[in-house]
C-alpha positions in Angstrom: -26.3 40.5 67.5 -23.0 41.2 69.5 -21.6 44.3 67.8 -18.0 42.8 68.7 -18.8 39.7 66.2 -19.6 42.1 63.6 -17.4 42.6 60.3 -17.8 44.6 57.2 -20.5 43.0 55.0 -22.8 43.7 52.0 -26.3 42.9 51.6 -27.6 41.7 48.0 -30.9 42.1 48.3 -34.0 41.1 46.0 -32.1 38.7 43.7 -33.5 36.3 41.3 -33.6 32.8 41.9 -30.4 31.1 40.8 -28.8 34.2 40.0 -25.4 34.5 39.1 -23.2 36.5 41.2 -19.5 37.7 42.1 -17.4 39.7 44.3 -13.5 40.2 43.1 -12.2 37.2 42.1 -15.1 34.8 43.4 -18.3 34.0 41.4 -21.4 32.1 42.6 -24.9 31.1 42.1 -27.2 32.2 44.6 -29.7 30.3 46.7 -33.3 31.5 48.2 -31.6 32.2 51.5 -28.8 34.0 50.3 -28.6 37.8 51.3 -25.0 38.8 50.9 -21.3 38.6 52.0 -19.8 39.2 55.5 -16.2 39.5 56.7 -15.4 41.7 53.5 -11.7 43.1 54.1 -10.6 46.6 53.5 -9.9 47.9 50.3 -11.5 48.2 46.8 -14.3 45.7 45.6 -16.0 45.0 42.6 -19.6 43.0 43.0 -22.0 41.9 40.2 -24.9 40.3 39.6 -26.8 38.8 36.7 -30.3 37.6 36.2 -29.6 34.2 35.0 -26.3 32.1 34.6 -26.7 32.4 30.6 -25.6 35.0 28.7 -27.6 37.7 30.3 -26.2 41.2 30.8 -24.1 41.7 34.0 -24.3 44.8 36.3 -21.5 45.8 38.6 -20.7 48.2 41.3 -17.4 49.6 42.6 -17.3 50.2 46.4 -14.4 50.7 49.1 -14.1 49.4 52.5 -12.2 51.6 54.6 -8.8 50.9 56.1 -10.3 51.9 59.5 -12.2 48.7 61.3 -14.4 50.4 63.6 -17.1 50.7 63.4 -18.2 47.9 60.8 -20.1 49.0 57.8 -22.7 47.6 56.1 -23.2 48.2 52.3 -26.5 47.4 50.8 -27.6 47.0 47.2 -30.5 45.6 45.7 -31.6 44.0 42.5 -34.5 46.3 40.8 -36.5 44.2 38.6 -38.3 47.0 36.8 -35.2 48.2 35.1 -33.4 44.8 35.7 -30.5 46.8 37.6 -28.2 46.4 40.7 -28.7 49.7 42.7 -28.0 51.1 45.9 -30.7 51.4 48.4 -31.7 54.8 48.9 -34.4 54.5 51.4 -33.1 55.4 54.8 -35.9 53.4 56.5 -35.2 50.1 54.8 -31.4 50.7 55.7 -32.1 51.0 59.4 -34.7 48.4 59.2 -31.8 45.8 57.5 -29.0 47.0 60.0 -31.4 46.4 62.9 -32.3 42.7 61.9 -28.9 42.0 60.7 -28.4 39.4 63.3 -31.4 37.1 62.0 -29.2 36.7 58.4 -25.8 36.8 59.7 -25.2 33.0 60.4 -27.3 31.5 57.6 -28.0 34.2 55.2 -24.1 35.8 54.5 -21.6 34.1 52.9 -17.9 34.5 54.3 -15.8 36.6 51.9 -13.1 33.8 52.3 -14.8 30.4 51.6 -11.9 28.2 52.8 -8.1 28.6 54.1 -5.5 25.9 53.6 -3.2 24.7 56.3 0.6 24.4 56.1 2.4 21.1 57.2 3.0 22.3 61.1 -0.8 23.3 61.0 -0.6 27.0 60.3 -3.1 28.9 58.3 -1.8 29.8 55.0 -2.6 33.3 53.8 -4.6 33.3 51.1 -3.2 35.2 47.9 -4.1 39.0 47.7 -4.1 39.3 43.7 -7.2 41.6 44.0 -5.4 44.0 46.1 -2.4 44.3 43.5 -4.8 44.2 40.7 -6.7 47.3 42.1 -3.7 49.1 43.8 -3.9 52.2 41.4 -7.6 52.5 41.7 -9.0 55.9 42.8 -12.4 57.4 43.6 -11.7 60.4 41.1 -10.8 57.7 38.4 -14.1 55.7 39.0 -15.9 59.1 38.9 -14.5 60.0 35.5 -15.3 56.6 33.9 -18.4 56.2 35.2 -19.6 59.5 35.7 -21.0 58.9 39.1 -19.6 60.9 42.2 -20.8 59.2 45.3 -19.7 55.7 46.8 -21.9 53.6 44.0 -19.7 53.5 40.7 -21.9 51.4 38.3 -21.9 49.8 34.8 -22.7 46.8 32.7 -21.2 44.5 30.5 -22.6 46.5 27.7 -21.5 49.7 28.8 -19.3 51.3 26.1 -16.8 54.1 25.3 -18.1 56.3 22.4 -15.5 55.4 20.0 -16.7 51.6 20.4 -20.4 52.0 19.8 -21.5 49.9 16.8 -24.1 51.4 14.2 -26.5 48.6 14.1 -28.5 49.2 10.9 -32.3 49.3 11.2 -32.0 50.6 14.8 -34.6 53.3 15.6 -34.2 56.0 17.5 -37.0 54.9 20.2 -35.3 51.5 20.8 -31.9 53.1 20.9 -33.1 55.1 23.9 -34.9 52.3 25.6 -31.8 50.0 25.6 -29.2 53.2 26.1 -26.1 52.0 28.3 -24.0 54.1 30.5 -21.0 55.6 28.2 -17.5 55.1 29.6 -15.4 57.9 29.5 -11.8 56.6 29.2 -8.6 58.4 28.4 -8.6 59.2 24.6 -6.5 57.3 22.7 -6.0 57.8 18.8 -3.0 55.2 17.3 -3.5 56.4 13.9 -2.3 60.0 14.9 0.5 60.1 17.5 1.9 63.2 16.7 1.6 66.9 17.2 -0.5 69.2 15.4 1.2 70.4 12.4 3.7 68.0 12.1 5.0 66.9 8.7 7.8 64.6 7.2 10.2 63.2 9.3 8.7 64.2 12.5 5.4 62.3 11.7 7.2 59.2 11.0 9.3 59.5 14.0 6.1 60.0 16.0 4.6 56.9 14.5 7.4 54.6 15.2 8.1 56.2 18.8 4.5 57.0 20.5 6.4 59.0 23.4 4.8 62.2 22.2 1.5 60.8 22.5 2.0 59.3 26.0 3.3 62.7 27.1 0.3 64.4 25.8 -2.1 62.1 27.3 -0.7 62.4 30.4 -0.3 66.1 30.7 -3.4 67.0 29.3 -6.0 64.3 30.3 -4.4 62.8 33.4 -5.4 64.5 37.1 -2.8 65.0 39.9 -0.4 67.4 41.6 2.5 65.4 40.3 3.7 63.5 37.4 3.7 60.3 39.4 0.1 60.7 40.1 -0.5 61.5 36.4 1.3 58.4 35.3 -0.5 56.5 38.1 -3.9 57.4 36.6 -2.9 55.6 33.4 -2.0 52.7 35.3 -5.2 52.8 37.3 -7.2 52.6 34.1 -5.4 49.7 32.8 -6.6 48.1 36.2 -10.0 49.2 35.8 -10.5 47.9 32.1 -8.8 44.7 33.0 -11.3 43.7 36.2 -14.4 44.7 34.2 -13.2 42.4 31.3 -12.6 39.6 33.8 -16.1 40.1 35.7 -18.3 41.7 33.1 -16.6 40.4 29.9 -17.2 44.1 28.9 -15.8 44.3 25.0 -15.1 48.1 25.3 -12.9 48.0 28.5 -11.3 44.9 26.6 -10.5 47.4 23.8 -9.2 50.4 25.8 -6.8 48.1 28.1 -5.3 46.9 24.3 -5.0 50.4 23.1 -3.4 51.5 26.7 -0.9 48.7 26.2 -0.1 49.7 22.8 0.6 53.0 23.2 2.9 52.2 26.0 4.7 49.5 24.7 5.4 51.1 21.5 7.2 54.3 23.2 11.1 54.4 23.2 12.1 57.5 24.5 9.5 57.8 27.2 10.9 54.5 28.7 13.8 56.5 29.7 12.1 59.7 30.9 9.3 57.6 32.8 11.1 54.7 33.8 9.1 54.2 36.7 6.0 54.2 34.9 7.3 51.1 32.7 8.5 49.1 35.5 5.5 49.6 37.5 3.4 48.5 34.0 5.6 45.3 33.4 4.9 44.6 37.3 1.3 44.9 36.9 1.0 43.1 33.6 2.3 39.9 35.0 0.0 39.9 37.7 -3.0 40.5 35.0 -1.4 37.7 32.6 -1.7 35.3 35.7 -5.5 35.8 35.6 -6.2 35.4 32.1 -6.8 31.7 32.3 -9.9 32.9 34.7 -11.7 35.1 32.1 -14.6 33.2 30.0 -13.4 32.3 26.4 -10.0 33.8 27.1 -8.7 36.7 26.9 -6.4 35.9 24.1 -4.6 33.0 22.6 -1.7 32.3 25.5 -0.4 29.5 23.1 3.4 29.9 22.1 1.8 29.8 18.6 -0.6 32.3 19.3 0.1 35.0 21.8 -2.3 37.2 20.7 -1.5 40.9 19.9 0.7 41.1 23.1 3.5 38.6 22.5 4.6 40.4 19.4 4.2 43.8 21.1 6.5 43.0 24.0 9.0 41.4 21.8 9.1 44.8 19.6 9.6 46.8 23.0 12.5 44.7 23.8 14.2 45.4 20.8 13.7 49.2 20.9 15.4 49.3 24.0 18.7 48.2 22.3 19.4 52.0 21.0 20.0 53.0 24.7 22.4 52.6 27.4 22.1 53.5 31.3 21.2 52.0 34.8 17.6 52.8 34.0 17.7 50.5 30.8 19.3 47.6 33.4 16.4 48.1 35.4 13.7 47.8 32.7 15.6 44.9 31.2 15.6 42.9 34.6 11.7 43.2 34.8 11.4 42.3 31.4 13.7 39.2 31.8 11.2 37.9 35.2 8.2 38.5 32.7 9.9 36.4 30.4 10.6 33.7 32.6 7.3 33.6 33.9 5.6 33.5 30.3 8.1 30.7 29.1 7.2 28.6 32.3 3.4 29.4 32.4 2.6 29.6 28.5 5.7 28.1 26.6 6.4 32.0 25.3 9.7 33.2 24.2 10.3 36.9 23.6 13.7 36.5 22.5 13.0 36.7 18.8 16.2 36.5 17.4 16.5 34.3 14.6 18.9 33.2 11.8 18.1 34.0 8.0 20.4 31.6 5.9 20.8 31.2 2.2 22.9 30.8 -1.0 25.1 33.6 -2.0 26.6 33.6 -5.8 29.8 35.5 -5.9 30.8 37.2 -9.3 33.1 34.4 -10.2 30.1 32.0 -10.2 31.1 30.6 -6.9 28.2 29.9 -4.5 28.5 29.8 -0.4 25.7 29.7 2.2 25.3 32.9 4.4 24.0 33.5 7.7 22.4 36.9 9.2 21.8 36.9 12.8 19.4 38.9 14.6 17.8 40.7 11.6 14.6 42.5 12.4 11.9 41.0 9.6 10.2 44.3 10.0 13.0 46.5 9.1 13.9 47.7 5.4 17.4 47.1 5.1 20.1 46.7 2.4 19.0 47.8 -1.0 15.4 48.1 0.1 16.2 50.7 2.9 14.4 54.2 2.7 16.3 56.9 1.6 16.2 60.8 1.8 16.7 62.6 -1.4 17.0 66.2 -2.1 15.0 67.3 -5.1 16.3 70.2 -7.4 13.9 73.1 -8.4 13.2 71.3 -11.7 12.3 68.1 -10.1 9.9 70.0 -7.6 8.5 71.5 -10.7 7.9 68.3 -12.5 6.4 66.5 -9.3 3.7 69.5 -9.2 2.7 69.1 -12.5 2.4 65.2 -12.6 -0.7 63.1 -11.9 -1.1 62.2 -8.0 2.8 63.3 -7.2 4.4 61.0 -9.7 5.4 61.7 -13.6 3.0 60.0 -16.0 4.7 57.3 -18.0 5.7 58.2 -21.7 3.7 55.1 -22.8 0.9 56.0 -20.9 1.0 59.4 -22.6 1.0 57.9 -25.7 -1.7 55.5 -25.5 -3.8 58.6 -24.3 -3.2 60.2 -27.4 -4.0 57.3 -29.7 -7.3 57.0 -27.8 -7.9 60.7 -28.4 -7.3 60.4 -32.0 -9.7 57.3 -32.2 -12.4 59.7 -30.6 -12.0 62.5 -33.1 -11.9 60.3 -36.4 
């Protein structure tokens, strides 16, 4: 084979007949003569295999093609039928043999990475969209090594791989069976949305931290993300969002879906952090727009994309938008501009409307008996306002002593005390 005609390629060996395969955003069914994929561009790629096209477990591997085009690299992965896994070829003899015989399978056995190209009206080739580049632009070897626990150029996982917090306890599962079917544990960033305040926080501080999770985001970035700069640490959060989304898109991995949701919920329930980490949120909104374009590619759907549904994401974005109303500044205008672009896109594609302002209308009776129709605009249905608004009350020393002596922190109703005394008398007599 002429070396000048060779390009980066991936050999996928020993695959079962009619297996399901895929690379990046492309999936296919293999044939007997299929040996791999050629003309692979530089950058990050994810390849997966399932023994059948049915609901079998998918096994996937990340690999990176270097930017330097010379010399072209040959990546060799093979299906191991004994353990039913997609592994890297470790035998140097086999690697050299396949590289030496590459010319015999180049034309008939290797499928081109780009299947087709459209032509414009003047006959020019139209560049295919490079969405996978935008979907993986924050991915790094360090991130893949942390999540998968592997440090070499073979970061693997399956559709059944899971983080510890997402493992399900299955009644009746014996230890031996559990070990035989053990899957790789994914080491995600630790997120606990039920506790987003500092150790020792009480009262008002805990309430504020539950409503605005900026402290929890800062703690996550500073203590659990690596990098020499704040931007590098923040990029690791975006990288994990990308990793999880791709794993749901290709492997249907449920644990990755849950972590994707946790990360988005943490970020989009922040308020003060949007001002302090504006660049992070601008990048997040841009990334989310690209990801939502591919939700329709997911088998079964990521969530309900209809106007009536919108899954968990639509109300999350609505509340995030409302939370910016209390701020001013150039940074806010930049974030609002990005949100407006996202909203226009969601409205055109899915019929979503993130503008959740509405009117409450009803009849109000005045003191003289006259009834008038009233309208209230833009009220947040989740806010406790008016007579139902919470209030902070300073207690006297006597009231505090009464609370300490009450049942569960509240005074026992006098009627209940009398009833208890009567029950006691009935027992004695």
